[in-house]
C-alpha positions in Angstrom: 13.2 -14.5 41.9 11.4 -15.2 38.7 7.6 -15.3 39.0 4.5 -14.8 36.9 4.0 -11.3 38.4 7.6 -10.4 37.5 7.0 -11.5 33.9 3.9 -9.3 33.7 5.8 -6.4 35.3 8.7 -6.7 32.9 6.3 -6.9 29.9 4.7 -3.7 31.1 8.0 -2.0 31.4 9.0 -2.9 27.9 5.6 -1.9 26.6 6.2 1.6 28.0 9.6 1.7 26.3 8.0 0.5 23.1 10.3 -2.6 23.0 7.5 -4.8 21.6 9.7 -7.9 21.0 10.8 -8.0 24.6 7.2 -7.3 25.8 6.0 -10.3 23.8 8.8 -12.5 25.2 7.9 -11.7 28.8 4.2 -12.2 28.1 4.8 -15.5 26.5 6.9 -16.5 29.6 4.0 -15.6 31.8 1.6 -17.7 29.7 4.0 -20.7 30.0 4.4 -20.2 33.8 0.6 -20.0 34.4 -1.2 -21.3 31.3 -4.6 -21.1 33.0 -4.4 -17.3 33.5 -6.3 -15.0 31.1 -4.4 -11.7 31.6 -1.1 -12.5 29.7 -3.1 -13.9 26.8 -5.3 -10.8 26.8 -2.2 -8.6 26.9 -0.7 -10.5 24.0 -3.9 -9.9 21.9 -3.6 -6.2 22.7 0.1 -6.2 21.7 -0.6 -8.1 18.4 -3.4 -5.8 17.6 -1.2 -2.7 18.3 1.6 -4.1 16.1 -0.7 -5.0 13.2 -0.5 -8.7 13.7 -4.3 -9.2 13.4 -4.2 -12.9 12.5 -2.3 -13.8 15.6 -4.5 -11.5 17.7 -7.7 -13.1 16.4 -6.3 -16.6 17.0 -5.5 -15.8 20.6 -8.9 -14.0 21.1 -10.6 -17.2 19.9 -8.4 -19.3 22.3 -9.5 -17.0 25.2 -13.2 -17.4 24.3 -12.9 -21.2 24.3 -10.8 -21.3 27.5 -12.6 -22.7 30.5 -13.1 -20.4 33.5 -11.8 -22.0 36.7 -12.5 -19.0 39.0 -15.3 -16.6 38.1 -14.3 -13.0 38.4 -15.3 -9.7 36.9 -11.9 -9.4 35.3 -12.3 -12.7 33.4 -15.8 -11.8 32.3 -14.6 -8.4 31.0 -11.7 -10.1 29.1 -14.1 -12.6 27.5 -16.5 -9.8 26.6 -13.7 -7.7 25.1 -12.5 -10.7 23.1 -16.0 -11.4 21.8 -16.3 -7.8 20.7 -12.8 -7.9 19.1 -13.6 -10.9 17.0 -17.1 -9.6 16.0 -16.1 -6.1 15.0 
């Protein structure tokens, strides 16, 4: 079974193994499966920042900030606050 949660789990596994290309692939799959979710985009920003891909990280951070919130939650508010801080530091 191939689900959004499996994609996030696989990305996390590859992150722990420092296989960043595969981590990115699975995070992008998760974004495509559920484009309205914030977490895979947030994790991609973190990955791009860690791998010195600042331009891509900033572009995604701006996308996250402009993204409409469908369901208010602490997690989404925290992600948006982190992205605001990331862009403005």
